[in-house]
BAFI-559474 format. One record per residue (C-alpha): x, y, z; residue in three letters. Coordinates in steps of 0.02 Angstrom, whole numbers, plus 50000, padded with zeros to 5 digits. Last residue first. Example, Ala and Ser with C-alpha at 12.3 -4.5 7.8 and 13.67 -1.06 7.14 Angstrom:
2
- 50684;49947;50357;SER .
- 50615;49775;50390;ALA .
// end
This chain:
389
- 55030;55691;55322;THR .
- 55150;55556;55285;LEU .
- 55342;55612;55330;ALA .
- 55479;55602;55206;ARG .
- 55598;55453;55152;ILE .
- 55676;55489;54991;TRP .
- 55785;55634;55046;ASN .
- 55830;55699;54881;LYS .
- 55991;55694;54763;LYS .
- 56037;55522;54772;VAL .
- 55874;55449;54773;ARG .
- 55802;55559;54647;TYR .
- 55950;55521;54544;ARG .
- 55920;55330;54561;ALA .
- 55725;55355;54517;PHE .
- 55772;55460;54358;LEU .
- 55920;55337;54299;PHE .
- 55778;55186;54315;ALA .
- 55648;55286;54237;ARG .
- 55768;55315;54086;LEU .
- 55825;55134;54063;ALA .
- 55637;55054;54075;ASN .
- 55590;55181;53953;ASP .
- 55748;55125;53844;GLY .
- 55711;54946;53851;ALA .
- 55519;54975;53804;ILE .
- 55597;55067;53648;SER .
- 55692;54938;53607;GLY .
- 55579;54806;53632;TRP .
- 55466;54895;53501;VAL .
- 55625;54932;53399;ALA .
- 55646;54733;53400;PRO .
- 55465;54723;53343;LEU .
- 55467;54814;53160;GLY .
- 55605;54939;53104;TRP .
- 55486;55025;52975;GLY .
- 55552;55195;53003;LEU .
- 55379;55256;53035;LYS .
- 55312;55109;53138;TRP .
- 55457;55034;53236;ALA .
- 55579;55191;53246;PHE .
- 55441;55338;53257;VAL .
- 55285;55264;53331;TYR .
- 55366;55125;53448;VAL .
- 55475;55264;53505;GLY .
- 55346;55393;53536;LEU .
- 55259;55252;53632;THR .
- 55415;55194;53740;ARG .
- 55531;55350;53766;VAL .
- 55413;55523;53769;LEU .
- 55232;55430;53823;TRP .
- 55295;55296;53937;ILE .
- 55461;55358;53999;GLY .
- 55387;55529;54038;ILE .
- 55214;55481;54116;THR .
- 55317;55346;54227;THR .
- 55437;55478;54297;VAL .
- 55294;55595;54333;MET .
- 55184;55449;54424;MET .
- 55345;55401;54511;PRO .
- 55376;55578;54573;TYR .
- 55191;55597;54646;ARG .
- 55182;55454;54761;SER .
- 55315;55508;54869;ASN .
- 55297;55445;55060;GLY .
- 55460;55313;55064;GLY .
- 55340;55190;55041;ALA .
- 55309;55260;54855;GLN .
- 55496;55298;54844;ILE .
- 55530;55096;54886;ALA .
- 55381;55032;54780;SER .
- 55427;55157;54614;THR .
- 55605;55094;54662;ASP .
- 55575;54909;54643;VAL .
- 55484;54895;54499;LEU .
- 55594;55022;54408;VAL .
- 55738;54948;54467;ALA .
- 55701;54769;54406;ALA .
- 55658;54832;54237;LEU .
- 55810;54912;54224;PHE .
- 55916;54761;54272;PRO .
- 55800;54670;54152;GLN .
- 55815;54793;54006;SER .
- 55963;54706;53923;VAL .
- 55883;54534;53949;ILE .
- 55752;54595;53856;ASP .
- 55844;54634;53701;ILE .
- 55877;54448;53691;ALA .
- 55695;54403;53716;LEU .
- 55678;54515;53565;ILE .
- 55760;54411;53456;VAL .
- 55707;54240;53502;THR .
- 55533;54282;53497;LEU .
- 55558;54352;53324;LEU .
- 55634;54182;53254;HIS .
- 55493;54096;53343;ILE .
- 55368;54207;53257;VAL .
- 55454;54182;53084;LYS .
- 55447;54000;53117;HIS .
- 55276;53986;53126;ASN .
- 55233;53825;53223;HIS .
- 55160;53928;53384;THR .
- 55128;53925;53558;PHE .
- 55204;53794;53630;LEU .
- 55328;53779;53495;LEU .
- 55391;53953;53574;GLY .
- 55475;53836;53705;PHE .
- 55587;53757;53590;TRP .
- 55667;53886;53490;PRO .
- 55626;54003;53634;SER .
- 55757;53897;53750;THR .
- 55908;54025;53755;ALA .
- 55792;54162;53775;CYS .
- 55694;54097;53916;LEU .
- 55841;54038;54014;VAL .
- 55924;54224;53991;ALA .
- 55752;54291;54030;THR .
- 55763;54186;54200;VAL .
- 55937;54241;54240;SER .
- 55891;54427;54214;THR .
- 55740;54428;54329;MET .
- 55833;54313;54468;LEU .
- 56001;54437;54440;VAL .
- 55894;54614;54446;ALA .
- 55762;54551;54588;SER .
- 55886;54488;54707;GLN .
- 55998;54659;54692;ILE .
- 55838;54767;54681;TYR .
- 55755;54677;54853;SER .
- 55928;54720;54943;SER .
- 55960;54891;54887;ARG .
- 55785;54920;54941;ARG .
- 55784;54826;55109;TYR .
- 55956;54916;55138;GLU .
- 55899;55116;55101;SER .
- 55737;55055;55247;ALA .
- 55877;54978;55367;GLU .
- 55974;55160;55366;VAL .
- 55799;55251;55390;ASP .
- 55757;55165;55554;ASN .
- 55623;55271;55632;GLY .
- 55511;55111;55666;SER .
- 55382;55181;55548;GLY .
- 55537;55189;55417;ILE .
- 55565;55015;55454;ALA .
- 55377;54956;55433;GLN .
- 55373;55053;55273;GLY .
- 55535;54982;55193;ILE .
- 55487;54814;55257;THR .
- 55316;54815;55167;ALA .
- 55353;54916;55015;THR .
- 55483;54818;54970;ALA .
- 55418;54639;55005;ALA .
- 55285;54713;54850;THR .
- 55428;54755;54754;ALA .
- 55518;54593;54781;PHE .
- 55348;54505;54706;GLY .
- 55320;54632;54579;ASN .
- 55510;54590;54528;GLY .
- 55482;54411;54507;ILE .
- 55314;54435;54414;THR .
- 55403;54547;54300;SER .
- 55522;54379;54253;SER .
- 55403;54230;54229;PHE .
- 55273;54385;54157;THR .
- 55429;54380;54009;THR .
- 55354;54243;53931;ILE .
- 55167;54287;53907;THR .
- 55225;54463;53837;GLY .
- 55355;54372;53708;ALA .
- 55195;54278;53662;ILE .
- 55093;54431;53633;ASN .
- 55246;54516;53543;HIS .
- 55271;54362;53421;ALA .
- 55079;54348;53395;ALA .
- 55094;54547;53344;TYR .
- 55224;54527;53240;VAL .
- 55165;54373;53143;ASP .
- 54976;54457;53120;VAL .
- 55050;54617;53052;GLY .
- 55121;54791;53091;MET .
- 54955;54860;53112;ARG .
- 54935;54772;53273;VAL .
- 55092;54833;53347;ILE .
- 55034;55002;53320;LEU .
- 54865;54974;53412;GLY .
- 54986;54902;53549;PHE .
- 55061;55069;53537;TYR .
- 54905;55168;53606;LEU .
- 54834;55037;53721;VAL .
- 54998;55025;53823;GLN .
- 55019;55221;53832;GLY .
- 54822;55217;53917;LEU .
- 54897;55079;54037;ARG .
- 55032;55164;54083;MET .
- 54963;55337;54106;SER .
- 54806;55222;54215;LEU .
- 54938;55164;54318;ARG .
- 55023;55316;54356;GLU .
- 54870;55419;54385;LEU .
- 54816;55287;54503;ALA .
- 54977;55331;54615;ALA .
- 54944;55496;54594;PRO .
- 54774;55489;54655;ILE .
- 54819;55367;54789;ALA .
- 54919;55486;54906;PHE .
- 54795;55609;54923;ARG .
- 54659;55485;54926;ILE .
- 54756;55415;55095;MET .
- 54787;55598;55174;SER .
- 54596;55633;55136;SER .
- 54530;55500;55227;VAL .
- 54636;55498;55379;MET .
- 54594;55680;55397;SER .
- 54408;55638;55381;PRO .
- 54407;55515;55530;ARG .
- 54261;55384;55515;PHE .
- 54253;55290;55675;ALA .
- 54273;55105;55614;MET .
- 54393;55044;55743;ASP .
- 54270;55068;55897;LYS .
- 54171;54945;55798;SER .
- 54300;54808;55813;THR .
- 54425;54776;55643;LEU .
- 54544;54624;55684;ARG .
- 54700;54667;55555;LEU .
- 54811;54704;55702;VAL .
- 54741;54548;55811;ASP .
- 54748;54423;55678;VAL .
- 54617;54282;55694;ARG .
- 54492;54408;55636;ARG .
- 54596;54422;55473;SER .
- 54558;54239;55421;MET .
- 54362;54286;55433;PHE .
- 54384;54426;55317;TRP .
- 54487;54348;55190;LEU .
- 54375;54195;55170;ARG .
- 54239;54328;55157;ILE .
- 54343;54413;55016;SER .
- 54403;54247;54931;ALA .
- 54215;54182;54922;TYR .
- 54136;54358;54855;MET .
- 54278;54348;54719;ARG .
- 54232;54168;54664;ALA .
- 54046;54198;54653;LEU .
- 54064;54352;54545;VAL .
- 54194;54269;54431;MET .
- 54080;54122;54426;ALA .
- 53917;54246;54382;TRP .
- 54018;54319;54234;GLY .
- 54064;54134;54155;ALA .
- 53882;54091;54174;GLY .
- 53830;54236;54088;VAL .
- 53952;54180;53936;ILE .
- 53884;54018;53930;GLY .
- 53724;54003;54040;TRP .
- 53734;53798;54057;GLY .
- 53573;53718;54124;PRO .
- 53576;53613;54301;ILE .
- 53510;53449;54293;PRO .
- 53668;53350;54250;GLY .
- 53810;53475;54217;ILE .
- 53796;53652;54128;GLY .
- 53926;53706;54002;LEU .
- 53962;53910;54072;ILE .
- 53893;53884;54259;LEU .
- 53973;53693;54283;VAL .
- 54136;53730;54215;TYR .
- 54166;53896;54253;ASP .
- 54107;53857;54436;LEU .
- 54238;53730;54439;VAL .
- 54391;53847;54369;VAL .
- 54326;53977;54488;HIS .
- 54344;53872;54650;PHE .
- 54512;53823;54595;VAL .
- 54542;54015;54571;ASN .
- 54481;54069;54737;MET .
- 54566;53916;54837;GLU .
- 54748;53984;54758;ILE .
- 54703;54157;54782;GLY .
- 54673;54112;54962;VAL .
- 54841;54021;54993;ARG .
- 54917;54167;54899;LEU .
- 54836;54307;55012;PRO .
- 54873;54195;55162;THR .
- 55039;54178;55128;LYS .
- 55115;54349;55097;THR .
- 55124;54408;55280;ASP .
- 55214;54542;55319;GLY .
- 55113;54667;55396;ILE .
- 55096;54757;55234;ALA .
- 55050;54592;55146;ARG .
- 54911;54555;55250;PHE .
- 54819;54726;55222;SER .
- 54865;54709;55033;ALA .
- 54764;54560;55009;SER .
- 54624;54645;55109;GLN .
- 54624;54804;54983;ALA .
- 54638;54676;54804;THR .
- 54491;54588;54890;PHE .
- 54392;54731;54925;LEU .
- 54427;54823;54776;ALA .
- 54371;54672;54660;ILE .
- 54229;54637;54776;LEU .
- 54170;54830;54740;PRO .
- 54192;54798;54537;SER .
- 54057;54671;54545;MET .
- 53949;54784;54415;GLY .
- 54101;54756;54300;LEU .
- 54074;54574;54276;VAL .
- 53883;54549;54270;THR .
- 53869;54708;54180;ARG .
- 54012;54663;54030;PHE .
- 53934;54474;54040;TYR .
- 53754;54545;53999;PRO .
- 53813;54662;53868;LEU .
- 53950;54563;53770;ALA .
- 53821;54437;53679;GLU .
- 53708;54590;53630;GLN .
- 53847;54705;53593;LEU .
- 53945;54552;53480;LEU .
- 53772;54540;53379;GLU .
- 53768;54715;53339;GLY .
- 53918;54834;53391;TYR .
- 54063;54803;53508;ALA .
- 54209;54947;53461;GLY .
- 54279;54991;53622;MET .
- 54176;55147;53631;LEU .
- 54034;55053;53576;HIS .
- 54042;54951;53734;LEU .
- 54069;55102;53851;LEU .
- 53916;55173;53766;PRO .
- 53822;55017;53806;ILE .
- 53865;54984;53973;ALA .
- 53835;55168;54034;TRP .
- 53735;55123;54188;LEU .
- 53821;54962;54227;VAL .
- 53982;55009;54220;SER .
- 53949;55182;54297;VAL .
- 53875;55104;54432;ALA .
- 54015;54985;54457;ALA .
- 54148;55118;54443;LEU .
- 54051;55209;54584;VAL .
- 54030;55052;54686;LEU .
- 54219;55012;54688;GLY .
- 54269;55187;54701;ILE .
- 54167;55157;54880;THR .
- 54244;54987;54907;VAL .
- 54405;55041;54890;ALA .
- 54385;55205;54999;ILE .
- 54313;55101;55134;LEU .
- 54446;54974;55132;LEU .
- 54583;55099;55162;GLY .
- 54474;55179;55293;HIS .
- 54455;55013;55386;TRP .
- 54642;54970;55354;ILE .
- 54718;55131;55412;ALA .
- 54611;55146;55574;SER .
- 54668;54971;55612;ARG .
- 54838;55001;55594;SER .
- 54829;55181;55676;ARG .
- 54781;55071;55835;GLU .
- 54896;54952;55815;HIS .
- 55043;55081;55849;ASP .
- 55177;54973;55834;LYS .
- 55275;55102;55747;ALA .
- 55336;54987;55612;GLY .
- 55148;54925;55599;ILE .
- 55084;55112;55581;ALA .
- 55232;55119;55445;ARG .
- 55166;54967;55371;SER .
- 54979;55012;55380;LEU .
- 55019;55177;55296;PHE .
- 55117;55112;55158;VAL .
- 55024;54978;55115;SER .
- 54843;55064;55118;LEU .
- 54923;55195;54994;ALA .
- 54962;55059;54860;ALA .
- 54792;54965;54904;SER .
- 54713;55114;54828;VAL .
- 54843;55113;54678;ALA .
- 54797;54928;54669;ILE .
- 54610;54991;54647;PHE .
- 54650;55115;54505;VAL .
- 54754;54967;54414;GLY .
- 54609;54850;54442;VAL .
- 54491;54965;54355;TYR .
- 54598;54987;54213;THR .
- 54619;54806;54189;MET .
// end
């Protein structure tokens, strides 16, 4: 998940540079952005793969794996993380299609990849007929082959789209383009890493509150993906439409895309969470029959209803401000919110004062509210649309 966060950050840089070039109708610069984005993503993937394979044992020790668990985990760990370049390539390719306004192609290929993955999992883990099962190693190879299939599929589909069809001429190395994209991607990557590290710390505190509390938190986290996925979808749309509007020189239209994306995501996310909260006494039975866990689930989903308009603003504005040419401000705001409000709030209110899981989700809501306020203040007081170097 940490590696994926880095690859998503690189893809964000690719999306911003590409969508602006598309808006300016500069296809040569569009293909150059794609080529350099893919190059950076795969290079980072190769470095992370080398680190994962060569230092697999120390990394597994760091995560608490020793003895029999280490022996079981080692081949899977090396297989899956050794394929990091494929994950990076697929993420960047999908971002290229979305940046030009085509969100259906990555969806179709993603569905194909998942179906292929499930079939391969069954065959390679359990075996079928004369084919022996490889257990957890088979699961690793199923993931590798599924990602390879998806990357090849996207490559051939990109050959049908003029703006995405790379030629040898487009593959000229331009240090200035690489430098600009890396400078943009580094703060975006640090934002993801800061969020992930904060989550690791406060998840550790939640685990120590007891099995029932941790179960309720995980179930709620799983259920609320129904609403957060909506916000992520509108955030992706905001990146593409705002980037294209800026590239065409229409800043007013860019602001309208941001506003429209926020309103639609906030209304839908709040509505979905309200329905999930109202049905949680029955919905929760899919996960557990523990009445204490189901009661906690209902309480924290009620808190999350209040948080949804703020979360929608965080998701959309992070993408909008990045599309506007600034990846540093979202990094700073995320770091402040995650560490000074969310993680510290969980430690003080949920852990030290013993207010439990409602205090955890109250801290999450507080983090989202603060970040939404800081993003709104930035958009009002600053010129949030700026030129890319």
